[in-house]
C-alpha positions as CSV (number, residue, x, y, z in Angstrom):
1,M,135.0,80.8,94.8
2,R,133.6,82.8,91.8
3,K,130.0,83.9,92.5
4,A,127.5,82.5,89.9
5,S,123.5,82.2,89.6
6,L,121.3,79.7,88.1
7,I,118.0,81.2,87.2
8,Y,115.5,78.6,86.3
9,N,111.8,78.2,85.0
10,P,110.2,75.7,87.6
11,R,106.9,75.8,84.9
12,A,109.3,75.2,82.0
13,G,109.3,72.2,79.6
14,P,106.8,68.8,79.8
15,I,108.7,67.5,82.5
16,N,109.7,68.5,85.9
17,L,113.4,69.1,86.3
18,V,114.0,70.9,89.4
19,T,115.6,67.9,91.1
20,P,118.2,67.8,88.3
21,T,118.7,71.5,88.3
22,T,120.0,71.3,91.8
23,Q,122.6,68.4,91.0
24,V,123.6,71.1,88.4
25,A,124.1,73.6,91.0
26,E,126.2,71.3,93.3
27,L,128.1,70.2,89.6
28,F,129.4,73.8,89.2
29,R,130.3,74.0,92.9
30,R,132.9,71.3,92.7
31,H,134.2,73.1,89.6
32,G,135.0,76.1,92.0
33,W,131.5,78.1,91.2
34,E,129.3,79.9,94.3
35,M,126.2,78.9,93.0
36,V,122.9,80.2,93.9
37,L,119.7,79.0,92.8
38,R,117.3,81.3,91.7
39,P,113.4,80.1,90.8
40,T,111.8,82.8,88.3
41,Q,108.1,83.1,89.8
42,Y,106.2,85.4,87.0
43,A,106.8,86.6,83.4
44,G,110.1,88.8,83.0
45,H,111.5,87.7,86.4
46,A,114.6,86.1,84.8
47,M,115.2,89.7,83.6
48,Q,115.0,91.1,86.9
49,L,117.3,88.2,88.7
50,A,119.7,88.5,85.7
51,R,120.3,92.3,87.0
52,E,120.2,91.7,90.3
53,A,123.0,89.0,89.4
54,V,125.1,91.9,87.6
55,E,124.9,93.9,90.5
56,R,126.2,91.3,92.8
57,G,129.0,90.9,91.0
58,D,128.0,87.2,89.3
59,K,130.5,86.0,86.9
60,L,128.1,83.5,85.7
61,V,124.3,82.9,85.3
62,V,123.3,80.0,84.2
63,A,119.6,80.5,82.5
64,A,117.6,77.3,82.7
65,G,114.7,77.3,80.7
66,G,113.1,77.3,77.2
67,D,114.4,79.9,74.4
68,G,112.0,82.4,76.4
69,T,113.5,82.3,79.6
70,L,116.7,82.7,78.1
71,G,115.5,85.7,76.2
72,E,114.4,87.0,79.0
73,A,117.9,86.3,81.0
74,A,119.7,88.2,78.1
75,N,117.8,91.6,78.8
76,G,119.0,91.5,82.0
77,L,122.8,90.9,81.1
78,V,123.3,93.0,77.5
79,G,126.2,95.1,78.0
80,S,127.8,93.5,81.2
81,D,130.5,91.4,81.9
82,T,128.6,89.1,83.2
83,I,128.3,85.6,80.9
84,M,125.1,84.0,80.3
85,A,125.0,80.0,80.0
86,P,122.2,78.5,78.5
87,L,120.7,74.9,80.0
88,P,118.0,73.5,78.2
89,V,115.2,72.9,80.2
90,G,112.2,74.2,77.8
91,T,110.1,72.6,75.2
92,A,111.3,73.7,72.0
93,N,114.9,74.5,73.2
94,S,115.9,75.9,69.8
95,F,118.9,77.6,71.0
96,A,120.6,74.6,72.6
97,R,119.6,72.4,69.2
98,E,121.7,75.4,67.6
99,L,124.9,74.5,69.9
100,H,123.9,70.6,69.6
101,M,123.5,70.5,73.3
102,P,122.4,67.0,75.1
103,L,118.6,67.2,75.5
104,P,116.6,66.1,78.7
105,T,113.9,64.1,77.9
106,L,110.8,61.8,80.2
107,W,113.0,58.9,79.9
108,D,116.4,60.6,80.6
109,R,116.6,63.5,82.8
110,H,120.0,62.9,83.0
111,R,121.3,64.6,79.8
112,L,120.3,67.8,81.9
113,M,124.0,67.1,83.6
114,A,125.4,66.2,80.1
115,A,124.6,69.3,78.7
116,A,125.9,71.2,82.2
117,E,129.3,69.1,81.6
118,A,129.4,70.6,78.0
119,L,129.2,74.2,79.5
120,L,131.8,73.7,82.1
121,H,134.3,72.7,78.9
122,G,133.0,75.1,77.1
123,R,134.3,78.5,75.8
124,V,133.1,82.3,76.4
125,Q,132.2,84.4,73.3
126,R,130.6,87.3,72.2
127,M,127.2,87.0,70.8
128,D,125.1,89.9,68.8
129,V,121.8,90.6,70.0
130,G,118.6,92.3,68.7
131,H,116.6,94.6,69.6
132,T,112.8,95.9,69.0
133,Q,111.3,99.2,69.7
134,T,107.5,99.6,69.7
135,S,105.6,102.7,70.7
136,Q,105.0,100.5,74.2
137,G,108.8,99.9,74.9
138,G,111.7,97.8,73.6
139,R,113.5,94.6,74.5
140,Y,116.6,92.6,73.6
141,W,116.1,88.9,71.8
142,L,118.7,86.4,70.7
143,L,117.4,84.5,68.2
144,W,114.5,85.7,66.1
145,T,112.0,88.0,65.4
146,G,109.0,87.2,63.7
147,A,106.4,89.4,61.7
148,G,103.3,88.0,60.6
149,A,101.6,84.3,60.8
150,D,104.3,83.2,63.6
151,G,103.6,86.2,65.9
152,Y,100.2,85.8,65.4
153,L,100.1,82.0,66.3
154,V,102.6,83.0,69.7
155,D,100.0,85.6,70.8
156,K,97.0,83.2,70.5
157,V,98.9,80.2,71.7
158,E,100.8,81.5,74.7
159,P,100.7,80.9,77.6
160,R,100.3,77.8,76.7
161,P,97.7,75.3,79.0
162,P,99.0,72.7,81.3
163,W,97.8,69.9,78.7
164,S,99.9,71.4,76.0
165,K,102.8,71.9,78.0
166,K,102.9,68.1,79.3
167,L,102.9,67.0,75.5
168,G,105.5,68.7,74.9
169,R,106.5,69.9,71.2
170,F,103.4,67.9,69.9
171,G,101.2,69.8,72.2
172,Y,102.3,73.1,70.3
173,L,101.4,71.6,67.2
174,V,98.3,70.6,68.1
175,Q,97.5,74.3,69.4
176,G,98.9,75.6,66.2
177,F,96.8,73.8,63.7
178,M,93.6,74.7,65.6
179,V,94.6,78.9,65.3
180,A,96.0,78.6,61.8
181,P,92.9,78.6,60.2
182,T,92.3,82.4,61.8
183,I,95.4,83.6,60.4
184,P,94.5,86.8,58.3
185,T,96.1,88.1,55.3
186,I,99.1,89.9,56.1
187,Y,100.4,93.1,53.7
188,T,103.8,94.0,55.0
189,T,105.7,96.7,54.4
190,L,109.5,96.3,55.4
191,T,112.7,98.4,55.2
192,V,115.9,97.1,55.6
193,D,119.0,99.8,56.2
194,G,116.9,102.2,53.7
195,R,115.6,99.6,51.2
196,V,111.7,99.2,51.1
197,Y,110.3,96.1,50.4
198,Q,106.1,95.6,50.1
199,D,104.2,92.3,49.3
200,N,101.6,89.9,50.7
201,Y,104.6,88.5,53.3
202,Q,102.4,86.4,55.1
203,L,105.9,86.0,57.3
204,V,108.9,87.8,58.1
205,V,111.9,86.5,60.3
206,I,114.6,88.7,61.0
207,A,116.8,86.1,62.5
208,N,120.1,86.3,64.1
209,C,120.8,82.4,64.2
210,R,121.0,79.3,61.7
211,L,117.8,77.7,63.2
212,Y,114.0,78.6,63.4
213,A,110.9,76.9,64.4
214,G,112.0,75.4,67.5
215,G,114.8,74.4,65.8
216,E,113.2,72.0,63.0
217,I,113.9,74.4,60.0
218,C,117.5,75.3,59.2
219,L,116.9,78.7,57.9
220,S,120.4,80.3,57.7
221,P,123.0,77.5,57.5
222,L,126.1,80.2,57.0
223,A,124.7,82.1,59.3
224,K,127.3,83.4,62.6
225,L,126.3,84.7,65.9
226,D,128.9,87.8,65.9
227,D,128.9,88.6,62.3
228,G,127.5,92.0,62.7
229,R,123.8,91.6,60.8
230,F,120.5,89.8,60.6
231,E,119.4,86.9,58.0
232,I,116.3,88.2,57.0
233,W,113.6,86.0,55.3
234,M,110.4,87.0,53.6
235,F,108.1,84.8,52.6
236,Q,105.7,85.8,50.0
237,A,102.0,84.3,50.6
238,G,98.1,85.1,50.1
239,S,97.4,83.1,52.9
240,I,98.7,80.3,55.5
241,W,98.1,77.9,53.2
242,S,99.9,78.8,50.7
243,L,102.6,79.6,53.2
244,M,102.6,76.2,54.7
245,P,104.2,74.2,51.4
246,K,107.4,76.9,51.2
247,L,107.8,76.2,55.4
248,M,108.0,72.3,54.3
249,L,110.4,73.5,51.5
250,A,112.5,75.3,54.0
251,R,112.6,72.5,56.2
252,M,114.0,70.6,53.7
253,E,116.8,73.1,53.3
254,L,115.4,74.1,49.4
255,H,114.1,77.7,50.2
256,H,117.2,79.4,48.6
257,K,115.8,78.6,45.3
258,I,112.1,79.0,45.6
259,E,110.3,81.5,44.0
260,G,108.1,83.8,46.5
261,I,110.9,83.4,49.2
262,S,113.2,86.1,49.5
263,F,116.5,86.9,51.5
264,T,118.8,89.9,52.9
265,T,120.7,90.9,55.3
266,G,120.8,94.4,57.3
267,R,121.5,95.8,61.0
268,S,118.5,98.1,61.2
269,L,114.5,97.3,60.2
270,Q,111.3,99.2,60.2
271,I,108.2,97.0,59.7
272,S,104.4,97.3,59.3
273,T,101.8,95.3,58.7
274,E,97.8,95.5,57.1
275,P,95.9,94.8,59.1
276,V,98.1,95.2,62.4
277,T,99.2,91.7,63.6
278,P,101.2,90.8,66.8
279,F,105.2,89.9,66.4
280,Q,107.2,87.5,68.4
281,T,110.4,87.5,69.7
282,D,112.3,84.1,70.6
283,G,108.9,82.4,70.9
284,E,107.4,84.8,73.0
285,A,104.9,87.6,72.1
286,A,106.4,91.2,71.9
287,G,103.5,93.4,71.0
288,L,101.9,94.7,68.1
289,A,103.8,96.1,64.7
290,P,104.6,98.8,63.5
291,F,108.2,98.3,65.1
292,S,111.2,98.5,64.1
293,C,114.5,96.7,65.1
294,E,118.7,96.9,65.5
295,L,121.0,95.0,65.5
296,Y,123.4,95.2,68.5
297,P,127.0,93.6,67.8
298,R,128.4,91.0,70.5
299,A,126.5,92.7,73.1
300,L,126.2,89.7,75.1
301,R,128.7,87.5,76.6
302,I,127.4,83.8,76.6
303,L,129.1,80.4,77.7
304,I,129.1,77.8,74.2
305,P,129.2,74.5,75.1
306,E,132.3,72.2,74.0
307,T,129.4,70.5,71.3
308,A,128.6,73.8,69.5
309,P,129.9,73.8,65.6
310,A,133.3,75.1,65.2
311,D,132.1,77.5,62.7
312,L,129.3,79.2,64.8
313,F,131.6,82.2,65.5
314,V,133.7,84.6,63.5
315,E,135.9,85.3,66.4
316,G,137.7,83.1,68.7
317,G,136.8,82.4,72.2
318,R,138.2,81.6,75.6
319,P,137.9,78.7,78.0
320,L,135.6,79.0,81.2
321,S,138.0,77.6,83.2
322,T,140.2,80.9,82.5
323,V,137.7,83.1,83.9
324,E,138.4,84.6,87.0
């Protein structure tokens, strides 16, 4: 029996998925995995549980939760040989959308089992991860770091109240509109591999994947998860209200041709803002600018479901069934 842990956030998402999560553990056991259920109890606990799984010699950690829970688990696994498997139990589930996974709903909780089946028939890959550093410390992240408007929104909205969680993505949208009028005009200085950009960038997104904003925007359609570079988007805007039309155009995948939206790639960045504003990683509050950001190529072993796009990685993977 190969040892594994299922780390899950019992408070994630708008619906209670504890029972289906138990069924997922049983499914992995039937496929030869000695699966142990480990619920998180506080912020950052998933990272601690993932580190403990590495110390026990677990071959696999199934991380069940939203994008924040996945990011926490990744922080405990980066640099190890333990494989992380993402299981969508959150509100936005942006990474699961990236991987085209079945998503559980109020009406069909059993889609979680379909997602687990897709993982069992998936492949193991090595994925790039980002790392942000401030004067207060550092952390790894999977999907994106955002400076400016989105970091401000996350800082004001999270942790979400129970009424918002019950409404799912709609609740997050309502909270966002309530906070939006208070977002200040932000002047940003960004240095990418020695190149300096300065302007009223109301939003800077350092992306390690294709989708953004809970999977609503395909920001970097050609990105790959192991290409050794960030895709960096700079949205020039004087206020949140002039930023909104640009985000709508991005949702229609027209942002590549729009004046006021700049793009570059890189591996090492430094960001400062005036006024000092919060930033986010994987949808979680991460501290205050200034901060630096580095790419760690192929630093995380990750289980990709059979539903994932075939061109999402440069390198080929290996079936989970071959892992000993």
